[in-house]
A tleap script that builds the chain and sets N, CA, C and O, in Angstrom:
source leaprc.protein.ff14SB
mol = sequence {
  NMET ILE SER PRO GLU ASN LEU GLU LYS ASN
  PRO LEU SER ASP LEU ILE SER ASP GLU THR
  PHE GLN GLU LEU HIE SER ARG GLY LEU LEU
  ASN LYS LYS SER LEU ARG ASP LEU ILE ILE
  ARG LYS LYS TYR GLN THR LEU ARG GLU LYS
  ASN ILE SER ALA ARG GLU ALA ILE ASN ILE
  LEU ARG LYS GLU TYR GLY TYR LEU GLN PRO
  ASP THR LEU ARG LYS ILE VAL TYR ASN ILE
  CLYS
}
set mol.1.N position { -92.718 -17.690 2.068 }
set mol.1.CA position { -91.995 -17.756 3.328 }
set mol.1.C position { -91.035 -16.583 3.441 }
set mol.1.O position { -91.086 -15.644 2.647 }
set mol.2.N position { -90.184 -16.646 4.406 }
set mol.2.CA position { -89.238 -15.561 4.627 }
set mol.2.C position { -88.067 -15.749 3.676 }
set mol.2.O position { -87.458 -16.817 3.619 }
set mol.3.N position { -87.764 -14.702 2.937 }
set mol.3.CA position { -86.635 -14.801 2.016 }
set mol.3.C position { -85.330 -14.617 2.783 }
set mol.3.O position { -85.305 -13.948 3.816 }
set mol.4.N position { -84.251 -15.206 2.285 }
set mol.4.CA position { -82.957 -15.102 2.976 }
set mol.4.C position { -82.502 -13.661 3.180 }
set mol.4.O position { -81.899 -13.340 4.204 }
set mol.5.N position { -82.791 -12.783 2.201 }
set mol.5.CA position { -82.355 -11.390 2.378 }
set mol.5.C position { -83.076 -10.705 3.522 }
set mol.5.O position { -82.502 -9.830 4.171 }
set mol.6.N position { -84.330 -11.084 3.786 }
set mol.6.CA position { -85.043 -10.507 4.926 }
set mol.6.C position { -84.436 -10.968 6.242 }
set mol.6.O position { -84.410 -10.211 7.212 }
set mol.7.N position { -83.946 -12.205 6.282 }
set mol.7.CA position { -83.340 -12.709 7.507 }
set mol.7.C position { -81.963 -12.097 7.738 }
set mol.7.O position { -81.528 -11.950 8.881 }
set mol.8.N position { -81.286 -11.744 6.664 }
set mol.8.CA position { -79.977 -11.117 6.815 }
set mol.8.C position { -80.102 -9.711 7.373 }
set mol.8.O position { -79.169 -9.209 8.000 }
set mol.9.N position { -81.245 -9.067 7.154 }
set mol.9.CA position { -81.438 -7.686 7.584 }
set mol.9.C position { -81.810 -7.558 9.054 }
set mol.9.O position { -81.827 -6.440 9.568 }
set mol.10.N position { -82.104 -8.631 9.745 }
set mol.10.CA position { -82.506 -8.632 11.141 }
set mol.10.C position { -83.715 -7.727 11.384 }
set mol.10.O position { -83.552 -6.559 11.736 }
set mol.11.N position { -84.913 -8.255 11.201 }
set mol.11.CA position { -86.115 -7.461 11.434 }
set mol.11.C position { -86.306 -7.079 12.908 }
set mol.11.O position { -87.184 -6.280 13.234 }
set mol.12.N position { -85.498 -7.642 13.779 }
set mol.12.CA position { -85.588 -7.339 15.211 }
set mol.12.C position { -84.452 -6.426 15.666 }
set mol.12.O position { -84.113 -6.399 16.849 }
set mol.13.N position { -83.862 -5.680 14.732 }
set mol.13.CA position { -82.679 -4.872 15.046 }
set mol.13.C position { -82.922 -3.828 16.131 }
set mol.13.O position { -81.982 -3.395 16.797 }
set mol.14.N position { -84.175 -3.423 16.312 }
set mol.14.CA position { -84.470 -2.475 17.383 }
set mol.14.C position { -84.495 -3.151 18.757 }
set mol.14.O position { -84.552 -2.475 19.784 }
set mol.15.N position { -84.453 -4.480 18.770 }
set mol.15.CA position { -84.504 -5.228 20.031 }
set mol.15.C position { -83.226 -6.000 20.347 }
set mol.15.O position { -82.779 -6.042 21.494 }
set mol.16.N position { -82.639 -6.616 19.302 }
set mol.16.CA position { -81.455 -7.449 19.525 }
set mol.16.C position { -80.414 -7.172 18.441 }
set mol.16.O position { -80.735 -6.666 17.365 }
set mol.17.N position { -79.172 -7.510 18.743 }
set mol.17.CA position { -78.085 -7.295 17.789 }
set mol.17.C position { -78.181 -8.282 16.630 }
set mol.17.O position { -78.847 -9.312 16.731 }
set mol.18.N position { -77.511 -7.954 15.535 }
set mol.18.CA position { -77.493 -8.839 14.372 }
set mol.18.C position { -76.887 -10.193 14.718 }
set mol.18.O position { -77.352 -11.231 14.248 }
set mol.19.N position { -75.839 -10.172 15.547 }
set mol.19.CA position { -75.192 -11.424 15.930 }
set mol.19.C position { -76.145 -12.317 16.720 }
set mol.19.O position { -76.216 -13.523 16.486 }
set mol.20.N position { -76.873 -11.717 17.652 }
set mol.20.CA position { -77.834 -12.476 18.452 }
set mol.20.C position { -78.940 -13.029 17.560 }
set mol.20.O position { -79.352 -14.179 17.709 }
set mol.21.N position { -79.418 -12.203 16.632 }
set mol.21.CA position { -80.454 -12.643 15.714 }
set mol.21.C position { -79.986 -13.837 14.895 }
set mol.21.O position { -80.700 -14.833 14.784 }
set mol.22.N position { -78.792 -13.741 14.323 }
set mol.22.CA position { -78.263 -14.837 13.509 }
set mol.22.C position { -78.085 -16.109 14.334 }
set mol.22.O position { -78.345 -17.211 13.850 }
set mol.23.N position { -77.643 -15.953 15.579 }
set mol.23.CA position { -77.462 -17.123 16.451 }
set mol.23.C position { -78.805 -17.777 16.764 }
set mol.23.O position { -78.927 -19.000 16.694 }
set mol.24.N position { -79.804 -16.986 17.105 }
set mol.24.CA position { -81.132 -17.529 17.380 }
set mol.24.C position { -81.707 -18.199 16.136 }
set mol.24.O position { -82.295 -19.278 16.213 }
set mol.25.N position { -81.532 -17.553 15.003 }
set mol.25.CA position { -82.047 -18.116 13.752 }
set mol.25.C position { -81.353 -19.428 13.407 }
set mol.25.O position { -82.007 -20.397 13.020 }
set mol.26.N position { -80.049 -19.461 13.546 }
set mol.26.CA position { -79.305 -20.674 13.193 }
set mol.26.C position { -79.678 -21.849 14.091 }
set mol.26.O position { -79.552 -23.004 13.684 }
set mol.27.N position { -80.132 -21.565 15.301 }
set mol.27.CA position { -80.543 -22.631 16.216 }
set mol.27.C position { -82.034 -22.955 16.110 }
set mol.27.O position { -82.543 -23.801 16.846 }
set mol.28.N position { -82.727 -22.283 15.199 }
set mol.28.CA position { -84.147 -22.565 14.997 }
set mol.28.C position { -85.024 -22.075 16.130 }
set mol.28.O position { -86.081 -22.651 16.390 }
set mol.29.N position { -84.601 -21.017 16.808 }
set mol.29.CA position { -85.338 -20.531 17.970 }
set mol.29.C position { -86.271 -19.361 17.666 }
set mol.29.O position { -86.868 -18.790 18.578 }
set mol.30.N position { -86.398 -19.007 16.399 }
set mol.30.CA position { -87.274 -17.902 16.018 }
set mol.30.C position { -88.479 -18.453 15.256 }
set mol.30.O position { -88.341 -19.345 14.418 }
set mol.31.N position { -89.641 -17.920 15.553 }
set mol.31.CA position { -90.859 -18.322 14.874 }
set mol.31.C position { -90.906 -17.621 13.521 }
set mol.31.O position { -91.056 -16.401 13.455 }
set mol.32.N position { -90.776 -18.397 12.436 }
set mol.32.CA position { -90.690 -17.822 11.093 }
set mol.32.C position { -91.965 -17.094 10.692 }
set mol.32.O position { -91.904 -16.073 10.008 }
set mol.33.N position { -93.106 -17.601 11.104 }
set mol.33.CA position { -94.370 -16.945 10.762 }
set mol.33.C position { -94.459 -15.582 11.446 }
set mol.33.O position { -94.881 -14.603 10.831 }
set mol.34.N position { -94.070 -15.519 12.694 }
set mol.34.CA position { -94.102 -14.244 13.414 }
set mol.34.C position { -93.129 -13.240 12.804 }
set mol.34.O position { -93.435 -12.052 12.708 }
set mol.35.N position { -91.957 -13.721 12.392 }
set mol.35.CA position { -90.996 -12.845 11.734 }
set mol.35.C position { -91.541 -12.348 10.398 }
set mol.35.O position { -91.401 -11.171 10.066 }
set mol.36.N position { -92.158 -13.241 9.637 }
set mol.36.CA position { -92.773 -12.848 8.364 }
set mol.36.C position { -93.820 -11.767 8.596 }
set mol.36.O position { -93.857 -10.768 7.878 }
set mol.37.N position { -94.669 -11.967 9.596 }
set mol.37.CA position { -95.717 -10.993 9.895 }
set mol.37.C position { -95.122 -9.651 10.305 }
set mol.37.O position { -95.634 -8.601 9.918 }
set mol.38.N position { -94.056 -9.678 11.077 }
set mol.38.CA position { -93.385 -8.448 11.483 }
set mol.38.C position { -92.832 -7.704 10.268 }
set mol.38.O position { -92.969 -6.485 10.162 }
set mol.39.N position { -92.212 -8.441 9.358 }
set mol.39.CA position { -91.668 -7.843 8.138 }
set mol.39.C position { -92.787 -7.233 7.300 }
set mol.39.O position { -92.641 -6.133 6.766 }
set mol.40.N position { -93.901 -7.947 7.187 }
set mol.40.CA position { -95.044 -7.444 6.421 }
set mol.40.C position { -95.577 -6.164 7.057 }
set mol.40.O position { -95.857 -5.197 6.348 }
set mol.41.N position { -95.723 -6.142 8.378 }
set mol.41.CA position { -96.226 -4.934 9.055 }
set mol.41.C position { -95.287 -3.748 8.848 }
set mol.41.O position { -95.742 -2.622 8.652 }
set mol.42.N position { -93.981 -3.998 8.892 }
set mol.42.CA position { -93.015 -2.917 8.679 }
set mol.42.C position { -93.090 -2.385 7.250 }
set mol.42.O position { -93.039 -1.175 7.030 }
set mol.43.N position { -93.211 -3.291 6.281 }
set mol.43.CA position { -93.327 -2.858 4.884 }
set mol.43.C position { -94.602 -2.067 4.666 }
set mol.43.O position { -94.601 -1.057 3.964 }
set mol.44.N position { -95.688 -2.524 5.267 }
set mol.44.CA position { -96.963 -1.820 5.156 }
set mol.44.C position { -96.836 -0.412 5.740 }
set mol.44.O position { -97.282 0.559 5.128 }
set mol.45.N position { -96.238 -0.305 6.904 }
set mol.45.CA position { -96.076 0.993 7.552 }
set mol.45.C position { -95.224 1.927 6.692 }
set mol.45.O position { -95.522 3.116 6.580 }
set mol.46.N position { -94.169 1.390 6.090 }
set mol.46.CA position { -93.312 2.187 5.208 }
set mol.46.C position { -94.107 2.697 4.007 }
set mol.46.O position { -93.976 3.859 3.622 }
set mol.47.N position { -94.920 1.840 3.425 }
set mol.47.CA position { -95.751 2.254 2.295 }
set mol.47.C position { -96.735 3.345 2.708 }
set mol.47.O position { -96.923 4.320 1.980 }
set mol.48.N position { -97.355 3.186 3.856 }
set mol.48.CA position { -98.321 4.182 4.330 }
set mol.48.C position { -97.642 5.519 4.625 }
set mol.48.O position { -98.235 6.574 4.402 }
set mol.49.N position { -96.407 5.483 5.124 }
set mol.49.CA position { -95.671 6.715 5.387 }
set mol.49.C position { -95.331 7.448 4.104 }
set mol.49.O position { -95.067 8.650 4.128 }
set mol.50.N position { -95.334 6.735 2.979 }
set mol.50.CA position { -95.097 7.356 1.670 }
set mol.50.C position { -96.401 7.833 1.040 }
set mol.50.O position { -96.460 8.105 -0.159 }
set mol.51.N position { -97.446 7.932 1.861 }
set mol.51.CA position { -98.769 8.398 1.439 }
set mol.51.C position { -99.425 7.492 0.400 }
set mol.51.O position { -100.194 7.961 -0.439 }
set mol.52.N position { -99.125 6.218 0.456 }
set mol.52.CA position { -99.801 5.232 -0.381 }
set mol.52.C position { -101.043 4.789 0.376 }
set mol.52.O position { -100.990 4.524 1.577 }
set mol.53.N position { -102.161 4.713 -0.335 }
set mol.53.CA position { -103.409 4.337 0.321 }
set mol.53.C position { -103.312 2.935 0.914 }
set mol.53.O position { -102.494 2.118 0.489 }
set mol.54.N position { -104.156 2.676 1.897 }
set mol.54.CA position { -104.161 1.366 2.549 }
set mol.54.C position { -104.458 0.269 1.530 }
set mol.54.O position { -103.826 -0.787 1.547 }
set mol.55.N position { -105.406 0.516 0.656 }
set mol.55.CA position { -105.773 -0.475 -0.361 }
set mol.55.C position { -104.606 -0.760 -1.293 }
set mol.55.O position { -104.313 -1.919 -1.588 }
set mol.56.N position { -103.940 0.287 -1.755 }
set mol.56.CA position { -102.801 0.105 -2.658 }
set mol.56.C position { -101.644 -0.589 -1.942 }
set mol.56.O position { -100.965 -1.426 -2.538 }
set mol.57.N position { -101.412 -0.255 -0.679 }
set mol.57.CA position { -100.349 -0.900 0.096 }
set mol.57.C position { -100.614 -2.402 0.213 }
set mol.57.O position { -99.697 -3.211 0.072 }
set mol.58.N position { -101.861 -2.768 0.468 }
set mol.58.CA position { -102.233 -4.189 0.545 }
set mol.58.C position { -101.996 -4.854 -0.811 }
set mol.58.O position { -101.500 -5.979 -0.869 }
set mol.59.N position { -102.345 -4.171 -1.896 }
set mol.59.CA position { -102.134 -4.736 -3.234 }
set mol.59.C position { -100.654 -4.935 -3.534 }
set mol.59.O position { -100.278 -5.934 -4.147 }
set mol.60.N position { -99.825 -4.015 -3.118 }
set mol.60.CA position { -98.379 -4.150 -3.299 }
set mol.60.C position { -97.874 -5.361 -2.524 }
set mol.60.O position { -97.083 -6.151 -3.040 }
set mol.61.N position { -98.332 -5.502 -1.286 }
set mol.61.CA position { -97.925 -6.652 -0.477 }
set mol.61.C position { -98.447 -7.963 -1.061 }
set mol.61.O position { -97.782 -8.994 -0.965 }
set mol.62.N position { -99.628 -7.925 -1.662 }
set mol.62.CA position { -100.191 -9.141 -2.290 }
set mol.62.C position { -99.291 -9.631 -3.414 }
set mol.62.O position { -99.139 -10.836 -3.612 }
set mol.63.N position { -98.692 -8.697 -4.151 }
set mol.63.CA position { -97.796 -9.089 -5.236 }
set mol.63.C position { -96.545 -9.769 -4.687 }
set mol.63.O position { -96.037 -10.723 -5.276 }
set mol.64.N position { -96.059 -9.273 -3.564 }
set mol.64.CA position { -94.851 -9.842 -2.971 }
set mol.64.C position { -95.134 -11.150 -2.231 }
set mol.64.O position { -94.321 -12.074 -2.243 }
set mol.65.N position { -96.289 -11.210 -1.596 }
set mol.65.CA position { -96.672 -12.396 -0.811 }
set mol.65.C position { -97.910 -13.024 -1.440 }
set mol.65.O position { -98.963 -13.113 -0.808 }
set mol.66.N position { -97.774 -13.455 -2.683 }
set mol.66.CA position { -98.897 -13.984 -3.450 }
set mol.66.C position { -99.554 -15.214 -2.851 }
set mol.66.O position { -100.701 -15.528 -3.167 }
set mol.67.N position { -98.835 -15.905 -1.995 }
set mol.67.CA position { -99.398 -17.113 -1.381 }
set mol.67.C position { -100.334 -16.792 -0.218 }
set mol.67.O position { -100.993 -17.689 0.308 }
set mol.68.N position { -100.403 -15.509 0.193 }
set mol.68.CA position { -101.301 -15.112 1.272 }
set mol.68.C position { -102.578 -14.501 0.698 }
set mol.68.O position { -102.538 -13.753 -0.279 }
set mol.69.N position { -103.691 -14.825 1.307 }
set mol.69.CA position { -104.968 -14.261 0.902 }
set mol.69.C position { -105.043 -12.795 1.336 }
set mol.69.O position { -104.421 -12.415 2.328 }
set mol.70.N position { -105.798 -11.968 0.604 }
set mol.70.CA position { -105.938 -10.557 0.988 }
set mol.70.C position { -106.426 -10.372 2.428 }
set mol.70.O position { -105.946 -9.486 3.137 }
set mol.71.N position { -107.368 -11.197 2.858 }
set mol.71.CA position { -107.867 -11.087 4.239 }
set mol.71.C position { -106.778 -11.405 5.248 }
set mol.71.O position { -106.716 -10.797 6.316 }
set mol.72.N position { -105.918 -12.360 4.909 }
set mol.72.CA position { -104.805 -12.699 5.799 }
set mol.72.C position { -103.853 -11.524 5.918 }
set mol.72.O position { -103.398 -11.200 7.015 }
set mol.73.N position { -103.547 -10.880 4.796 }
set mol.73.CA position { -102.679 -9.702 4.839 }
set mol.73.C position { -103.299 -8.586 5.676 }
set mol.73.O position { -102.610 -7.931 6.459 }
set mol.74.N position { -104.593 -8.374 5.508 }
set mol.74.CA position { -105.264 -7.342 6.318 }
set mol.74.C position { -105.165 -7.672 7.806 }
set mol.74.O position { -104.900 -6.788 8.622 }
set mol.75.N position { -105.371 -8.917 8.156 }
set mol.75.CA position { -105.263 -9.328 9.558 }
set mol.75.C position { -103.861 -9.096 10.086 }
set mol.75.O position { -103.684 -8.677 11.230 }
set mol.76.N position { -102.860 -9.366 9.254 }
set mol.76.CA position { -101.472 -9.167 9.672 }
set mol.76.C position { -101.201 -7.684 9.884 }
set mol.76.O position { -100.704 -7.292 10.940 }
set mol.77.N position { -101.522 -6.852 8.889 }
set mol.77.CA position { -101.153 -5.427 8.987 }
set mol.77.C position { -101.962 -4.694 10.033 }
set mol.77.O position { -101.468 -3.751 10.650 }
set mol.78.N position { -103.191 -5.111 10.241 }
set mol.78.CA position { -104.020 -4.471 11.257 }
set mol.78.C position { -103.925 -5.191 12.593 }
set mol.78.O position { -104.556 -4.790 13.571 }
set mol.79.N position { -103.128 -6.261 12.629 }
set mol.79.CA position { -102.864 -7.025 13.845 }
set mol.79.C position { -104.153 -7.524 14.485 }
set mol.79.O position { -104.308 -7.490 15.706 }
set mol.80.N position { -105.074 -7.988 13.646 }
set mol.80.CA position { -106.331 -8.556 14.120 }
set mol.80.C position { -106.081 -10.002 14.487 }
set mol.80.O position { -105.558 -10.770 13.680 }
set mol.81.N position { -106.447 -10.375 15.687 }
set mol.81.CA position { -106.206 -11.755 16.141 }
set mol.81.C position { -107.495 -12.538 16.097 }
set mol.81.O position { -107.512 -13.720 16.439 }
savepdb mol mol.pdb
quit
């Protein structure tokens, strides 16, 4: 799931203020799965910008999100619906 440190960082900082994010989160108005997916996509993009191969980036994410299947991670990072 989403770790507390990820929620403290406000993954939506380009859209809303930290205060607004914390208020929405505290009221249970944010979809945790969507936030998790957003965080995963951002981490994947950061890894790719460091010239890490797509396969290696997925493997790194698999270690962090071990409860997700590799195909699920691919769907998240490639935004396949």
